[in-house]
C-alpha positions in Angstrom: -32.6 19.1 24.8 -33.8 16.0 26.7 -31.1 13.5 27.4 -33.2 10.7 26.1 -33.6 12.5 22.8 -29.8 13.0 22.5 -29.3 9.3 23.0 -31.9 8.5 20.4 -30.0 10.8 17.9 -26.8 9.0 18.8 -28.4 5.6 18.1 -29.8 7.0 14.8 -26.3 8.1 13.8 -25.0 4.6 14.6 -27.6 3.1 12.3 -26.5 5.4 9.5 -22.8 4.6 10.1 -23.7 0.9 10.0 -25.4 1.3 6.6 -22.4 3.2 5.3 -20.1 0.4 6.6 -22.2 -2.3 4.9 -22.1 -0.4 1.6 -18.3 0.1 1.9 -17.9 -3.6 2.6 -20.0 -4.5 -0.4 -17.9 -2.3 -2.7 -14.7 -3.6 -1.3 -15.9 -7.2 -1.8 -16.5 -6.5 -5.5 -13.2 -4.7 -5.9 -11.0 -7.2 -4.0 -11.1 -10.1 -6.5 -7.4 -9.5 -7.4 -6.3 -11.8 -4.6 -3.9 -9.3 -3.0 -3.3 -10.3 0.6 -3.4 -6.7 1.9 -6.8 -6.1 0.3 -8.1 -9.4 1.7 -6.8 -8.4 5.2 -8.6 -5.0 4.9 -11.8 -6.8 4.0 -11.5 -9.1 7.0 -11.0 -6.1 9.2 -14.1 -4.4 7.7 -16.2 -7.5 8.3 -15.0 -7.6 11.9 -15.8 -3.9 12.2 -19.3 -4.5 10.7 -19.9 -7.3 13.2 -18.7 -5.0 16.0 -21.0 -2.2 15.0 -24.0 -4.5 14.8 -23.4 -5.9 18.3 -22.7 -2.4 19.6 -25.9 -1.1 18.2 -27.9 -3.9 19.9 -26.1 -3.2 23.2 -26.7 0.5 22.8 -30.5 -0.1 22.3 -30.5 -2.3 25.5 -28.6 0.4 27.3 -31.1 3.0 26.2 -34.0 0.9 27.5 -32.3 0.3 30.8 -31.5 4.0 31.3 -35.2 4.8 30.7 -36.2 2.3 33.4 -33.5 3.8 35.7 -34.9 7.3 35.3 -38.4 6.0 36.0 -37.3 4.3 39.2 -35.3 7.4 40.2 -38.4 9.6 39.7 -40.7 7.2 41.6 -38.2 7.1 44.5 -38.0 10.9 44.6 -41.8 11.2 44.6 -42.1 8.6 47.3 -39.5 10.4 49.5 -41.3 13.7 48.9 -44.7 12.2 50.0 -43.0 10.8 53.2 -41.7 14.2 54.1 -45.1 15.8 53.6 -47.0 13.4 55.8 -44.0 12.7 58.1 -44.6 9.0 57.9 -41.9 6.3 58.0 -41.8 4.2 54.9 -38.6 2.3 55.5 -40.2 -0.9 54.1 -40.9 0.6 50.7 -37.8 2.7 49.9 -35.4 -0.3 49.8 -37.6 -1.9 47.1 -37.0 1.1 44.8 -33.3 1.2 45.6 -32.9 -2.5 44.9 -34.4 -1.9 41.5 -31.9 0.9 40.7 -29.0 -1.3 41.8 -30.1 -4.1 39.6 -30.3 -1.7 36.6 -26.8 -0.4 37.4 -25.4 -3.9 37.3 -27.1 -4.6 34.0 -25.6 -1.4 32.5 -22.1 -2.4 33.7 -22.5 -5.8 32.1 -23.4 -4.1 28.8 -20.3 -1.8 29.0 -18.1 -4.8 29.7 -19.6 -6.6 26.7 -18.8 -3.6 24.5 -15.2 -3.4 25.8 -14.8 -7.1 25.1 -15.9 -6.6 21.4 -13.4 -3.7 21.2 -10.6 -5.9 22.4 -11.5 -8.7 20.0 -11.4 -6.3 17.1 -8.1 -4.9 18.3 -6.5 -8.3 18.4 -7.7 -9.1 14.9 -6.2 -5.9 13.6 -2.9 -6.5 15.3 -2.7 -10.1 13.9 -3.4 -8.9 10.4 -0.8 -6.2 10.7 1.8 -8.7 11.9 1.1 -11.0 8.9 1.4 -8.1 6.5 4.7 -7.1 8.1 6.1 -10.6 7.7 5.2 -10.5 4.0 7.0 -7.2 3.6 10.1 -8.6 5.4 10.2 -11.6 2.9 10.2 -9.1 0.0 13.0 -7.1 1.7 15.1 -10.2 2.1 14.9 -10.8 -1.6 16.1 -7.2 -2.2 19.0 -7.8 0.2 20.1 -10.8 -1.9 20.0 -8.6 -5.0 22.2 -5.9 -3.4 24.6 -8.5 -2.1 24.9 -10.0 -5.6 25.9 -6.5 -6.9 28.8 -6.5 -4.5 27.9 -2.9 -3.4 26.9 -3.8 0.1 27.2 -0.9 2.5 27.2 -2.7 5.8 30.0 -4.5 7.6 27.4 -7.1 8.6 26.9 -10.1 6.4 23.8 -10.7 4.4 22.7 -13.3 6.9 23.2 -10.9 9.8 21.1 -8.2 8.0 18.3 -10.7 7.5 18.4 -11.5 11.2 18.0 -7.7 11.9 14.8 -7.7 9.8 13.4 -10.8 11.6 14.5 -10.0 15.1 14.0 -6.3 15.4 10.7 -5.7 13.8 9.3 -3.8 16.8 12.6 -2.2 17.8 13.9 1.2 16.9 17.3 0.7 15.1 20.0 3.3 15.5 22.8 3.1 12.8 25.8 5.2 13.1 28.9 5.6 10.9 32.3 7.1 11.6 32.7 10.8 10.8 33.7 11.8 7.3 36.8 14.1 7.5 37.5 16.4 4.6 40.8 16.0 2.8 42.2 19.3 4.1 45.8 19.5 5.4 44.6 21.4 8.5 42.5 18.3 9.4 45.3 15.8 9.4 45.4 15.6 13.2 41.6 15.1 13.3 41.9 12.2 10.8 44.3 10.5 13.1 41.8 10.4 16.0 40.3 7.0 16.8 36.5 7.5 16.7 35.8 3.7 16.7 36.4 3.3 20.4 34.6 6.6 21.3 31.5 5.5 19.3 31.2 2.6 21.8 30.5 5.2 24.4 27.4 6.2 22.4 26.3 2.6 22.5 26.9 2.3 26.3 25.0 5.5 26.8 22.0 4.3 24.9 22.2 0.9 26.6 21.9 2.6 30.0 18.8 4.7 29.1 17.2 2.9 26.1 17.7 -0.9 26.5 17.1 -3.3 23.6 15.3 -5.5 26.2 12.9 -2.8 27.2 9.4 -4.2 26.3 7.9 -0.7 25.9 10.8 1.3 24.3 13.4 -1.0 22.8 16.4 0.5 21.0 19.2 -1.4 19.2 22.4 0.6 18.4 25.0 -0.3 15.7 27.9 2.0 16.1 30.1 0.4 13.4 27.4 -0.7 10.9 28.9 1.0 7.9 32.1 0.2 6.2 32.9 3.8 5.5 31.4 7.3 5.8 28.1 7.6 3.9 26.2 10.1 1.8 22.4 10.7 1.3 22.4 8.4 -1.7 23.5 5.5 0.5 20.6 6.3 2.9 18.1 6.0 0.0 19.6 2.6 -0.9 19.5 1.4 2.7 15.9 2.7 3.1 14.8 0.5 0.1 16.1 -2.6 2.0 15.2 -1.9 5.7 12.1 0.2 5.1 9.9 -2.3 7.1 11.7 -1.5 10.5 12.0 2.0 12.1 15.5 3.4 11.7 17.5 6.5 12.6 20.8 7.0 10.9 23.3 9.6 12.2 26.3 10.6 10.1 28.8 13.4 10.5 31.0 15.6 8.3 34.1 17.3 9.7 35.2 20.3 7.6 37.9 22.8 8.2 35.5 25.2 9.9 32.7 23.2 11.4 31.2 19.8 12.2 27.9 19.0 10.6 25.6 16.4 12.3 22.9 14.8 10.1 20.1 12.5 11.0 17.8 10.6 8.6 15.0 8.3 9.4 12.0 6.3 8.1 9.1 4.3 9.5 8.3 7.2 11.8 4.9 8.7 10.8 4.9 7.2 7.2 7.0 5.0 5.0 9.1 7.7 3.4 12.7 8.4 4.3 13.3 11.9 5.6 16.3 14.0 6.6 16.2 16.4 9.5 17.8 19.8 9.3 21.6 19.5 9.8 23.2 20.8 12.9 26.5 22.6 12.7 29.1 23.1 15.5 32.0 25.6 14.9 34.8 23.7 16.4 37.4 26.3 15.4 35.9 28.8 17.8 36.3 26.2 20.6 39.8 25.5 19.5 40.7 29.2 19.7 39.2 29.5 23.2 41.1 26.4 24.4 44.4 27.7 23.0 43.8 31.0 24.9 43.2 28.8 28.0 46.6 27.2 27.6 45.5 23.8 26.4 47.9 21.7 24.3 47.0 20.6 20.8 46.6 17.0 21.9 44.3 18.1 24.8 42.3 20.2 22.4 41.8 17.3 19.9 40.6 15.0 22.7 38.2 17.6 23.9 36.8 18.1 20.4 36.4 14.4 19.9 34.6 14.1 23.3 32.2 17.0 22.3 31.4 15.3 19.0 30.5 12.0 20.8 28.5 13.9 23.4 26.5 15.6 20.6 25.8 12.2 19.1 24.4 11.1 22.5 22.2 14.2 22.9 20.9 14.1 19.3 20.0 10.4 19.5 18.3 10.7 22.9 16.3 13.6 21.5 15.1 11.7 18.4 14.4 8.5 20.3 12.2 10.5 22.7 10.4 12.0 19.7 9.8 8.5 18.3 8.5 6.9 21.4 6.4 9.9 22.5 4.8 9.8 19.1 5.9 13.4 18.4 6.6 14.7 14.9 8.7 17.9 14.4 7.4 18.3 10.8 3.7 17.7 10.8 0.7 16.5 12.7 1.0 13.1 14.5 -0.6 10.2 12.6 -0.9 7.0 14.6 -2.4 3.7 13.6 -6.0 3.4 14.9 -5.6 0.0 16.6 -8.4 0.5 19.2 -11.8 1.4 17.8 -12.4 4.9 19.2 -14.7 7.6 17.9 -16.4 5.0 15.8 -19.4 7.1 15.2 -17.6 10.1 13.7 -14.7 8.3 11.9 -16.5 7.7 8.5 -17.5 11.4 8.5 -14.1 12.5 9.6 -12.4 10.9 6.6 -14.9 12.4 4.3 -14.3 15.8 5.9 -10.6 15.5 5.6 -10.8 14.7 1.9 -13.0 17.7 1.3 -10.7 19.9 3.3 -7.8 18.7 1.2 -9.6 19.6 -2.0 -10.5 23.1 -0.7 -6.9 23.6 0.4 -5.6 22.6 -3.0 -8.1 24.9 -4.8 -7.1 27.7 -2.5 -3.4 27.2 -3.1 -3.9 27.0 -6.9 -5.9 30.2 -6.8 -3.3 31.9 -4.7 -0.6 30.7 -7.1 -2.5 32.1 -10.1 -2.9 35.4 -8.4 0.8 35.5 -7.5 1.7 34.7 -11.1 -0.7 37.4 -12.4 0.8 39.9 -10.0 4.3 38.9 -11.0 3.5 39.4 -14.7 2.0 42.9 -13.9 5.1 43.8 -12.0 7.4 42.7 -14.8 5.3 44.5 -17.5 5.3 47.6 -15.4 9.1 47.6 -15.0 9.6 46.6 -18.6 11.7 43.6 -17.7 12.9 41.9 -20.8 15.8 39.4 -21.0 18.2 40.2 -23.8 18.9 37.2 -25.9 22.3 38.5 -26.9 23.7 36.7 -29.9 20.7 34.3 -30.0 18.2 37.1 -30.9 17.8 36.0 -34.5 15.8 32.8 -35.1 18.1 31.6 -37.8 21.0 31.6 -35.4 19.2 29.5 -32.8 19.5 26.4 -34.9 17.3 24.0 -36.8 13.6 23.8 -35.7 12.4 20.4 -34.4 9.0 19.2 -33.2 8.0 16.9 -30.3 5.0 16.0 -28.2 4.6 17.7 -24.8 2.6 15.7 -22.3 0.9 16.5 -18.9 -0.2 14.0 -16.2 -3.2 14.1 -13.9 -2.8 13.6 -10.1 -2.6 9.8 -10.6 0.1 10.1 -13.2 -2.0 9.3 -16.2 -1.0 11.1 -19.4 -3.5 13.8 -20.5 -3.5 16.8 -22.8 -0.7 15.9 -25.2 0.2 18.8 -27.5 2.7 19.7 -30.1 5.9 21.5 -29.0 8.6 23.2 -31.1 12.2 24.1 -30.4 15.6 24.8 -31.9 18.6 22.7 -31.8 22.2 22.5 -33.1 24.4 19.5 -33.6 28.1 19.1 -32.9 30.0 16.4 -34.9 32.4 14.7 -32.5 33.7 12.3 -35.1 33.0 8.7 -36.1 29.5 9.8 -37.1 28.7 10.6 -33.5 26.9 13.9 -32.8 26.1 16.0 -29.7 22.7 17.6 -29.9 22.1 20.8 -27.9 18.8 22.6 -27.5 18.2 26.3 -27.4 16.8 27.4 -24.0 15.2 30.9 -24.2 16.1 33.2 -21.4 13.5 34.2 -18.8 12.7 34.7 -15.1 11.4 32.0 -12.8 10.9 31.1 -9.2 13.8 28.8 -8.1 13.4 26.4 -5.2 10.4 24.7 -3.5 7.3 26.6 -2.3 5.9 26.2 1.2 4.5 22.7 1.7 6.9 21.1 -0.7 10.5 19.9 -0.3 13.2 20.5 2.3 14.8 23.5 4.0 17.8 23.3 1.7 15.5 23.9 -1.3 14.4 27.3 0.2 13.8 30.2 0.2 12.1 30.3 -3.1 13.5 33.2 -5.0 13.3 34.9 -8.4 16.2 34.2 -10.8 16.7 35.7 -14.3 18.5 33.3 -16.6 20.0 34.4 -20.0 19.5 32.3 -23.1 21.8 29.2 -23.4 22.1 25.8 -25.0 21.8 22.5 -23.1 22.4 18.9 -24.1 19.3 17.4 -25.4 20.2 14.2 -23.5 22.6 13.2 -20.7 26.1 12.5 -22.2 26.0 9.0 -23.6 28.7 6.4 -23.4 29.7 6.7 -27.1 30.0 10.5 -26.7 32.1 10.0 -23.6 34.4 7.5 -25.4 35.1 10.0 -28.3 36.0 12.9 -25.9 37.8 10.7 -23.4 40.2 9.6 -26.2 41.2 13.3 -26.8 44.4 14.6 -25.3 44.5 15.0 -21.5 44.2 18.5 -20.1 44.1 18.1 -16.3 43.3 14.5 -15.4 43.0 11.1 -17.1 39.7 9.7 -18.2 38.7 6.1 -18.4 37.3 5.2 -21.9 34.5 3.0 -20.5 33.6 3.8 -16.8 29.9 2.9 -16.9 28.4 0.0 -15.0 25.5 -0.5 -17.4 27.0 -0.9 -20.8 25.4 0.5 -24.0 26.5 3.1 -26.6 23.2 5.0 -26.3 22.9 4.7 -22.5 24.0 7.6 -20.3 27.5 7.5 -19.1 27.7 6.9 -15.3 30.2 6.2 -12.6 31.6 9.7 -13.4 32.6 12.1 -10.6 32.5 15.9 -10.8 36.2 16.4 -11.7 35.9 13.9 -14.6 32.8 15.7 -15.9 34.7 19.0 -15.8 37.6 17.4 -17.7 35.2 16.1 -20.3 33.8 19.7 -20.8 37.3 21.1 -21.2 38.3 18.5 -23.8 35.0 19.0 -25.6 35.5 22.8 -25.6 39.0 22.3 -27.1 37.7 20.0 -29.8 34.8 22.2 -30.8 36.3 25.6 -30.0 33.2 26.5 -28.0 32.8 27.1 -24.3 31.1 23.9 -22.9 30.7 23.5 -19.2 28.5 22.0 -16.5 25.2 23.9 -16.0 24.7 26.2 -13.0 22.1 25.0 -10.6 19.8 27.8 -11.7 20.3 26.9 -15.4 19.5 23.2 -14.6 16.3 23.9 -12.7 15.1 26.6 -15.2 15.6 24.1 -18.0 14.0 21.3 -16.1 10.9 23.3 -15.2 10.5 24.6 -18.7 7.9 27.2 -17.6 6.1 25.0 -15.0 5.7 25.6 -11.3 4.6 22.0 -10.4 6.9 19.5 -8.6 7.7 17.9 -12.0 7.8 19.3 -15.5 4.8 17.0 -16.3 2.6 17.9 -13.4 2.0 17.2 -9.7 3.4 13.6 -9.8 5.5 11.2 -11.8 4.9 7.8 -13.4 7.3 5.2 -14.7 5.7 5.6 -18.1 7.4 8.9 -18.5 10.6 8.6 -16.4 13.1 6.0 -15.2 13.1 5.9 -11.4 12.4 3.4 -8.5 8.8 2.6 -9.4 8.1 0.8 -6.1 7.7 4.3 -4.5 5.1 7.0 -5.2 4.8 10.8 -4.9 1.6 12.6 -3.8 -1.4 10.7 -5.3 0.7 8.9 -8.0 0.7 5.1 -8.4 3.4 2.5 -8.2 5.0 1.4 -11.5 8.0 -0.4 -12.9 11.4 -0.6 -11.2 13.8 -1.2 -14.0 16.9 -1.4 -11.8 19.2 0.0 -14.5 19.6 2.9 -16.9 17.8 2.9 -20.3 18.8 4.3 -23.7 18.4 8.1 -23.7 15.4 9.6 -25.3 13.1 6.7 -24.5 10.7 8.8 -22.4 8.8 12.0 -23.4 10.6 15.4 -23.3 9.7 18.5 -21.3 8.3 21.7 -22.9 11.8 22.8 -23.9 12.5 19.5 -25.7 14.9 18.1 -23.1 14.9 14.4 -22.4 15.5 12.4 -19.1 15.5 15.5 -16.9 13.6 13.5 -14.3 15.3 10.1 -13.2 17.7 8.1 -15.3 21.0 9.4 -13.8 21.8 12.2 -11.3 23.4 15.2 -13.2 26.4 17.2 -11.8 26.1 21.0 -11.6 28.9 23.5 -11.4 28.0 25.2 -8.1 29.4 24.6 -4.6 27.1 23.2 -2.1 25.2 25.6 0.2 22.7 24.7 2.9 20.0 27.1 1.6 19.4 29.7 -1.1 20.1 32.6 1.3 22.5 34.9 -0.6 22.3 33.0 -3.9 22.9 34.8 -7.2 19.8 36.0 -9.1 21.4 36.2 -12.6 21.5 32.4 -13.3 25.3 32.1 -12.7 26.9 29.3 -10.7 27.2 30.0 -7.0 30.9 29.4 -6.3 32.2 30.8 -3.1 34.9 28.3 -2.0 36.4 25.1 -3.2 34.9 22.9 -0.6 34.9 19.5 -2.5 31.1 19.6 -2.5 28.8 20.1 -5.5 25.3 19.6 -6.6 23.5 16.7 -8.3 20.1 17.2 -9.8 17.2 15.2 -11.3 17.2 11.9 -9.4 18.0 8.6 -10.9 16.8 5.1 -11.8 17.6 4.1 -8.2 15.9 7.0 -6.4 12.3 7.5 -5.3 10.2 10.0 -7.3 10.5 12.7 -4.5 14.2 12.9 -5.4 13.4 13.5 -9.0 11.5 16.7 -8.4 12.5 19.8 -10.4 13.6 21.6 -7.2 15.3 18.7 -5.3 19.0 19.2 -4.6 21.2 16.3 -3.7 22.3 16.3 -0.1 25.9 17.4 0.1 27.5 15.2 -2.6 31.3 14.8 -2.7 32.9 15.8 -6.0 35.1 12.6 -5.9 32.1 10.3 -5.6 31.5 7.8 -8.5 28.3 5.8 -8.5 26.4 3.9 -11.2 23.7 6.6 -11.1 26.0 9.7 -11.4 26.1 11.3 -14.9 25.8 14.8 -16.4 24.9 16.9 -19.4 26.6 20.0 -20.8 25.6 23.6 -21.5 27.0 26.2 -23.9 26.5 29.9 -24.1 24.8 31.6 -27.1 
């Protein structure tokens, strides 16, 4: 194909792109009457881009004309030289004229290229200025949230509110590293470890980072806070901190020392997107090292110092690794997505976005078809084997309880309610006294896939595996404060219970500020009062009851909205939209139930489960029982809370290594009972 023809095609595509950009700008101008600053900024950028495309199209046309002239001069020069060789005549006086014409054309082409580069720079500067203004507005909002957290007197940092505000203002373009002292389990064998001074050693991490990643480096600035936190932290604290410091890039490293291993954990946000994410934990078996050092004749004091030094050295290696990932724009989880500051590939960008959207739809359709085939194959296998779950004592309908009706809802990808339908279930009621009842819902037994599929969730929600759960009863709602008060007033069995532990008061609100041991004590007292075996649900029971036959991330569909659950509405999941952030619990039963007739399974308060914590489902029971292998002071929380983002409220999400002694104003529970 002729080179000139190719250039004409390119210019033609440019005109089409220009028309598409004008149409997009027209649509945006009509849709941006809300006065939102971000939309206005985007409109300004589009106007600048439109102006750039117009100028570039004009320059491209000029360039095309000059290139045609250049080819004409080149051809004439070649013919002239050829004639000279044939007749062997000297034409030194004519050849320079042709060459001068070529040189003039080359200069004009260079000037056009310089003009295009200038327009690119102007557009880049405008984008950067708008991004800076938008970031300043985000910081102002975060400063207001910091004030709210400060007023609650639940501040995590040793820094004052003013100092934290200065961090937001001063380190907008700096990678922050926040570290906390290791959390040492309350095991007698770890008494010597607890006596070690990690504060001084943590300064070595700061010195190391200062040597290789200076805060004054204009290209790769890093600021380290080795004593930022008042005490060891959990994943919940990371979510709280993310809500306040989400407008600056942050890595948080926190460590747990147990009797057999040290676990190093790193969380981050503002890397490739706005969401907080946790990397896979790294474990180091320090007991093996201890045994080897004992064999080598080292004393206990020497061994402790060596172990501490290794822990600090691993901190240094991990942080250096993740800092390099950030500044090299690498992403260990998915494809790199960088802000398009400079206008590159301007001709294909509109079509690239359209292609990506279509690819996403095709991929989703393929995954749905694959899931349907998988479910059909599963049903065929189960029918072939004759798998039926015995319902034991619950086989007779009249023994399941009283029938009740409710509305089951589904949401579309944006979170809008669609397809409401009638649901029916069975429930029983326990009279606790003082006209206070405990309603429990019959959950029919069945088999389901537990955990997250590929493409959803974290490694500790995998592998997805089949679990068969016998029938049982589960609390229709989380335990309320009035129910707690009745049972807490019963005779002590193992530990004392406060009559009113909750932060947000209300008889019909869920009880919170309850740790795992207190929830277990409640179940024991409830069992003694009713003469039935009440206990915390196993993790499999909880997820099976939450899913209620669904395979989507939530019982209602592919996303969540604050119209159907109580969570941090400033955050979204998948294609969902932002909603209301209530900043507190609500009375139970205020939102729609799932298909089993259970309320508040997503959001409201985290709910304790009976299982020990395990880093994955490898080796997990397949009969629905609690996975209890050792008393490690770690248990599961499920369901998310009013404070968490919607991703934490997914049916398959497991809280990250929660301590059983922890009490927060978003920790609650509900009970289960066998048939």
